[in-house]
C-alpha positions in Angstrom: 46.4 -35.1 91.0 50.1 -34.8 90.6 52.5 -34.3 93.5 56.2 -33.6 93.3 58.6 -36.6 93.4 60.2 -36.9 96.8 63.9 -36.0 97.1 65.8 -39.3 97.4 68.6 -37.6 99.2 66.2 -36.6 102.0 64.6 -40.0 102.2 68.0 -41.6 102.5 68.9 -39.3 105.4 65.7 -39.9 107.3 67.5 -41.3 110.4 69.8 -38.3 110.7 67.0 -35.8 110.2 64.9 -37.5 112.9 67.8 -37.6 115.2 68.5 -33.9 114.8 64.8 -33.1 115.4 64.6 -35.4 118.4 67.6 -33.8 120.0 66.0 -30.3 119.7 62.6 -31.2 121.1 61.2 -32.8 124.3 60.5 -36.5 124.6 57.5 -37.6 122.5 57.5 -34.6 120.3 58.8 -36.4 117.2 56.8 -39.1 115.5 58.5 -41.3 112.8 57.0 -44.8 113.1 55.0 -45.3 109.8 52.1 -46.8 111.8 51.8 -43.5 113.8 52.5 -41.1 111.0 49.6 -42.6 109.0 47.3 -40.3 111.1 48.9 -37.3 109.3 48.9 -38.6 105.7 45.9 -36.5 104.8 43.5 -33.8 106.1 39.8 -33.5 105.6 40.3 -33.9 101.8 40.7 -37.6 102.2 40.8 -38.4 98.5 44.6 -37.9 98.5 47.1 -39.3 101.0 50.8 -39.4 101.4 52.8 -40.5 104.5 55.3 -37.8 105.6 58.9 -38.3 106.5 58.0 -37.6 110.1 55.8 -35.4 112.3 56.9 -32.9 115.0 54.6 -31.5 117.7 56.2 -28.5 119.4 54.8 -26.7 122.4 56.3 -23.2 122.0 57.5 -20.6 119.5 61.1 -21.4 120.5 60.6 -25.1 119.6 59.0 -24.2 116.3 62.0 -22.0 115.5 64.4 -24.9 116.3 62.5 -27.2 114.0 62.4 -24.8 111.1 66.1 -23.9 111.4 67.1 -27.6 111.3 64.8 -28.3 108.3 66.2 -25.1 106.5 69.7 -26.3 107.1 69.0 -29.8 105.8 66.8 -28.6 102.9 63.8 -30.5 104.2 60.3 -29.3 103.2 57.9 -28.5 106.0 54.1 -28.8 106.0 52.4 -26.7 108.7 49.3 -28.4 110.1 46.6 -27.1 112.4 43.8 -29.6 113.3 43.7 -31.3 109.9 40.2 -30.0 109.0 41.3 -28.5 105.7 38.9 -29.3 102.9 41.3 -28.2 100.2 44.3 -30.5 101.0 46.1 -27.6 102.7 48.0 -29.9 105.0 48.7 -32.8 102.5 52.3 -33.9 103.1 54.9 -35.0 100.6 56.9 -38.1 101.3 60.1 -36.1 101.9 58.4 -33.5 104.2 58.2 -32.9 107.9 54.7 -32.2 109.2 54.8 -29.5 111.8 51.6 -29.8 113.9 50.6 -27.0 116.2 48.0 -29.0 118.2 50.1 -28.7 121.4 50.3 -24.9 121.1 47.0 -24.5 122.9 47.5 -21.9 125.7 45.7 -18.6 126.3 48.6 -16.2 126.8 46.7 -12.9 127.6 43.2 -11.7 127.9 42.4 -7.9 127.9 38.7 -7.3 128.2 39.1 -3.5 128.5 41.0 -3.3 125.2 38.9 -6.2 123.7 41.6 -8.7 122.6 42.9 -12.1 123.5 46.3 -13.6 122.7 46.5 -17.3 122.2 48.8 -19.9 120.8 47.8 -20.9 117.3 46.8 -24.5 118.0 43.9 -23.5 120.2 40.6 -24.4 118.7 38.3 -21.8 117.4 35.4 -22.5 119.7 37.6 -22.6 122.8 38.7 -19.0 122.2 35.1 -17.9 122.7 34.9 -20.3 125.7 37.9 -18.5 127.3 36.0 -15.2 127.5 32.4 -16.4 127.6 32.1 -15.9 131.4 32.9 -12.2 130.8 30.1 -11.9 128.1 32.5 -11.7 125.2 33.1 -13.9 122.2 35.3 -14.4 119.1 33.2 -13.8 116.0 34.5 -16.1 113.1 32.7 -19.4 113.5 33.5 -22.1 110.8 31.3 -25.1 110.9 34.3 -27.1 112.1 34.9 -24.6 115.0 34.7 -27.4 117.6 37.9 -28.9 116.1 39.6 -26.4 113.8 42.7 -24.5 115.0 43.3 -20.8 114.9 46.4 -21.5 112.9 44.3 -23.0 110.1 41.7 -20.2 110.4 44.5 -17.7 109.7 46.1 -19.8 107.0 42.8 -20.0 105.0 41.2 -16.8 106.2 38.2 -18.8 107.4 34.8 -17.3 107.9 31.6 -19.0 109.1 27.9 -18.5 109.3 28.2 -15.1 111.1 30.7 -13.6 108.7 28.0 -11.5 107.0 28.0 -9.2 109.9 31.3 -9.7 111.6 33.6 -10.5 108.7 36.1 -13.3 108.3 39.4 -14.0 110.1 41.3 -11.1 108.6 38.7 -8.7 110.0 39.2 -10.1 113.5 43.0 -10.7 113.5 45.1 -8.0 115.2 48.6 -9.6 115.3 50.7 -12.7 114.9 54.0 -14.2 116.0 55.4 -15.7 112.9 58.4 -18.1 112.5 60.1 -17.9 109.1 61.6 -20.9 107.4 65.1 -20.1 108.6 64.0 -20.0 112.2 63.7 -16.2 112.6 60.8 -15.0 114.8 59.0 -11.9 113.8 56.0 -10.0 115.3 53.4 -8.5 112.9 50.6 -6.2 114.2 49.6 -6.4 117.8 47.1 -5.4 120.4 46.1 -2.1 118.7 43.8 -1.0 115.8 46.5 -0.5 113.2 50.3 -0.9 112.8 52.6 1.4 111.0 54.4 0.4 107.8 53.4 -2.2 105.2 50.3 -4.4 106.0 52.3 -7.6 106.3 49.6 -9.0 108.6 47.2 -8.8 105.6 49.7 -10.8 103.5 50.0 -13.6 106.1 46.3 -14.1 106.7 45.2 -16.4 103.9 48.7 -17.3 102.8 48.1 -21.1 103.5 51.4 -21.8 105.3 53.4 -20.6 102.3 55.3 -17.8 104.1 55.8 -18.9 107.7 54.4 -20.7 110.7 52.0 -18.7 112.9 52.6 -19.7 116.6 50.7 -17.0 118.4 47.7 -14.8 117.5 46.2 -11.7 118.9 42.4 -11.7 118.2 39.7 -9.2 118.5 36.9 -10.2 120.9 33.5 -8.6 121.0 30.7 -8.1 123.6 28.0 -10.7 123.3 24.8 -9.3 121.7 21.9 -8.7 124.0 19.9 -11.4 122.1 19.6 -13.3 118.8 16.8 -15.1 117.0 16.6 -16.9 113.7 13.7 -17.3 111.3 13.4 -20.4 109.1 12.0 -19.9 105.6 11.2 -22.7 103.1 10.7 -22.3 99.4 9.5 -24.5 96.5 12.4 -23.5 94.3 16.1 -22.8 94.9 15.8 -19.8 92.6 13.1 -18.2 94.8 15.3 -18.7 97.9 18.3 -17.1 96.0 16.2 -14.1 94.9 14.9 -13.7 98.5 18.5 -13.5 99.8 19.4 -10.9 97.1 16.3 -8.8 98.1 17.2 -8.9 101.8 20.7 -7.6 101.1 19.4 -4.9 98.7 16.9 -3.7 101.3 19.8 -2.7 103.6 18.9 -5.2 106.4 22.1 -6.7 107.9 21.3 -10.1 109.5 24.1 -11.7 111.4 23.7 -14.8 109.1 21.9 -16.0 106.1 22.3 -19.8 105.5 21.0 -21.8 102.5 20.3 -25.5 102.1 18.6 -27.4 99.2 16.4 -30.5 99.4 19.1 -33.2 99.3 20.9 -31.5 102.1 17.7 -30.8 104.1 16.7 -34.4 103.9 20.1 -35.7 105.0 20.4 -33.2 107.8 16.9 -33.9 109.1 17.5 -37.6 109.2 20.8 -36.9 111.1 20.0 -34.1 113.5 16.1 -34.1 113.7 16.0 -30.3 113.6 12.4 -30.2 112.5 13.2 -28.8 109.0 10.3 -28.8 106.4 10.6 -31.0 103.3 11.0 -28.2 100.8 13.2 -27.5 97.8 15.2 -24.8 99.5 15.6 -23.5 103.0 17.0 -20.3 104.4 18.0 -19.7 108.0 18.2 -15.9 108.7 19.3 -14.8 112.1 19.3 -11.2 113.5 20.6 -10.0 116.8 20.4 -7.0 119.2 17.8 -5.7 121.7 14.3 -7.2 121.6 13.1 -4.1 119.7 15.9 -4.4 117.2 15.2 -8.1 116.7 11.5 -7.5 116.2 12.1 -4.7 113.7 14.7 -6.6 111.6 12.7 -9.9 111.6 9.6 -8.0 110.5 11.4 -6.5 107.5 12.9 -9.9 106.6 9.5 -11.7 106.9 7.9 -9.0 104.8 10.5 -9.5 102.0 10.2 -13.3 102.2 6.4 -13.2 101.8 6.8 -11.5 98.4 8.4 -14.8 97.2 5.5 -17.1 98.3 7.4 -19.2 100.9 6.1 -22.7 101.5 6.9 -22.3 105.2 7.9 -19.4 107.4 8.8 -20.2 111.1 10.1 -17.7 113.5 12.0 -19.2 116.5 10.1 -18.6 119.8 12.7 -20.0 122.3 16.4 -20.5 122.8 15.8 -24.3 122.5 14.1 -23.9 119.1 17.0 -21.6 117.9 19.5 -24.2 119.0 17.7 -26.9 117.1 17.6 -24.8 113.9 21.4 -24.2 114.1 22.2 -27.8 115.1 20.8 -28.9 111.8 22.9 -26.4 109.8 26.1 -27.1 111.8 25.8 -30.9 111.2 25.1 -30.6 107.4 28.5 -31.7 106.2 28.6 -34.7 108.5 25.0 -35.6 107.6 25.8 -35.6 103.8 28.8 -37.8 104.5 26.4 -40.5 105.7 24.9 -40.7 102.2 28.0 -40.8 100.0 31.5 -39.6 99.5 31.5 -36.0 98.4 33.7 -33.1 97.3 33.0 -29.8 99.1 33.6 -26.8 96.9 34.1 -23.2 98.1 33.4 -20.7 95.3 32.2 -17.2 96.0 29.8 -15.2 93.8 28.0 -11.9 93.9 24.8 -12.4 95.8 22.7 -11.1 92.9 24.0 -14.1 90.8 22.7 -16.7 93.2 19.5 -17.7 91.3 21.5 -18.0 88.0 24.4 -20.0 89.5 22.1 -22.4 91.3 20.3 -23.1 88.1 23.6 -23.7 86.3 24.8 -26.1 89.0 21.6 -28.1 88.5 22.3 -28.3 84.8 25.9 -29.5 85.4 24.6 -32.1 87.8 22.4 -33.5 85.0 25.3 -33.4 82.5 27.7 -35.2 84.7 25.2 -37.6 86.3 26.3 -36.7 89.8 24.0 -35.4 92.5 24.8 -32.1 94.3 23.7 -30.9 97.7 24.0 -27.1 98.3 24.6 -25.7 101.7 26.4 -22.3 102.1 26.7 -18.8 103.5 24.2 -17.1 101.2 24.6 -13.7 102.7 28.1 -13.2 101.3 27.7 -15.5 98.4 30.2 -18.1 99.7 28.9 -21.3 98.1 29.6 -24.9 99.3 28.2 -27.3 96.6 28.7 -30.9 97.8 29.3 -33.2 94.7 28.3 -36.7 95.6 30.3 -39.6 94.1 31.4 -43.2 94.8 35.0 -43.4 95.8 34.9 -47.2 95.0 33.7 -46.7 91.5 36.5 -46.2 88.9 36.5 -42.8 87.4 33.9 -41.3 89.7 36.4 -39.1 91.7 37.9 -37.7 88.5 34.4 -37.0 87.1 33.5 -35.2 90.4 36.7 -33.1 90.1 35.9 -32.1 86.6 32.4 -31.0 87.5 33.8 -29.1 90.5 36.3 -27.3 88.2 33.4 -26.3 85.9 31.4 -24.9 88.9 34.4 -22.9 90.1 35.0 -21.5 86.6 31.4 -20.5 86.7 31.9 -18.6 89.9 34.8 -16.7 88.5 32.8 -16.0 85.2 30.0 -14.3 87.1 32.4 -12.0 89.0 33.3 -14.2 92.0 36.4 -16.1 93.0 37.8 -19.6 93.5 37.6 -19.6 97.3 35.8 -17.9 100.2 37.3 -19.6 103.2 38.6 -23.1 102.5 41.7 -21.9 100.6 43.3 -23.1 97.4 45.5 -25.9 98.8 46.0 -28.7 96.2 42.3 -28.7 95.2 42.2 -25.5 93.2 45.9 -24.8 92.5 45.6 -25.6 88.7 42.6 -23.3 88.5 44.5 -20.2 89.6 45.1 -19.1 86.0 41.3 -19.0 85.6 41.1 -16.2 88.1 44.6 -14.6 87.8 46.7 -13.5 84.9 50.3 -14.7 84.6 51.4 -11.3 85.8 49.1 -11.6 88.9 50.6 -15.0 89.7 54.2 -13.7 89.1 53.6 -11.0 91.8 52.4 -13.7 94.3 55.3 -16.0 93.5 57.7 -13.1 94.1 56.3 -12.6 97.6 56.9 -16.3 98.3 60.5 -15.8 97.1 61.1 -13.2 99.8 59.6 -15.1 102.7 60.8 -18.6 101.7 63.6 -18.3 99.2 64.3 -22.1 99.2 60.6 -22.9 98.6 60.5 -25.4 101.5 57.2 -24.4 103.1 54.1 -26.3 102.3 55.2 -27.6 98.8 52.9 -28.2 95.9 50.1 -26.0 97.2 48.3 -22.8 96.0 50.2 -22.2 92.8 50.1 -24.4 89.6 52.5 -27.3 90.2 54.8 -26.5 87.2 55.4 -23.0 88.6 56.2 -24.1 92.1 58.5 -26.9 90.9 60.4 -24.6 88.6 60.8 -22.1 91.5 62.0 -24.9 93.9 64.4 -26.3 91.3 65.9 -22.8 90.8 66.2 -22.3 94.5 68.1 -25.6 94.9 
């Protein structure tokens, strides 16, 4: 994977740039020792690494504005970073860039239960947002598998979802407003603590923009009352195609579970060895959860079980206690970590129409045979957000490149059947050269024009989202 060559002028002025940043921030907020910046040389896409010029860790919107104003004046690229859990290389630095980490922006600023919103700094972790309102029987709906660690800033950047997005939607459906700092240090407010804002929907432009347009420092989020109850059913099948068809039939029947999660045999075995969740050794497994009153739960599960039985399940197990429900979900939530114990892997993020699940799963199996690489499938089946995990050996020459080539074929397949390149992980560096598979040159030109308006010097999060040639041409023209 190519990255832009660092600007030698910036590298030669590192001491001056660090001095300017240090004078603008509190003690300990600037990291420039190479031994310490190594922790920021990659995110969760660990196949690619690059040490940044330095790292800054501000604690307020005002401090972020100071940093960006200095970098804008000096012509220094800035890479915004949440918790570093991006699986698409969204926070991968360049050698001449300043990494702006928001981890210290972690405060709850306002909680309004009556109007159902919470305002937080963007470095606060996803799970701790729900934790802040749990005692009042409210919660924040988007729940990525990395929710224990991932930051709201990254959730907004990638428009993250999670297991429960089938019912509650992804980040954009739960985001009411942001405080955004532009590259020149200007601070703007978009949206707010109300259902809708007048004028252009710039909040919709920012959510999912992957740090290309500005740095989000505060977010106003929708919070919801906790459901009266919830219960999952675990359904095992002898084929992945049968599981995929069952998902499609559940959706077609008009039943709206809060989540439908899919795992295939390689993932089931790895997860069972890791989490001991009591999963059956079957070819494919669905976890379908519903919520509501006891009567609502019983009715919905009855419909789901009736549909599942039409597909001859190998096992059908309805949770009978909170403890059993927790075990079922503990297995699913630990799936990525469990697969990491087996081998290195690339985690993809294509999205497809639910009706195409059986066909796409069969095609992935064929690609696995062609490339000679094993694949574990674990994904949000209810909304077709697939996460094939392509296993490879990072110590074997050519294996990573082969895995990337196979991954590109799977993502092209997703687009071919009417889906898209990403559901929640973003484009980052991983999929930037596939953007022309999904978008026409005119489509991309419109997106590049939006970037021109928000970041005319093309200094924010370089080499991401758009094909590298396009971004480098734009950056050169700006300079």
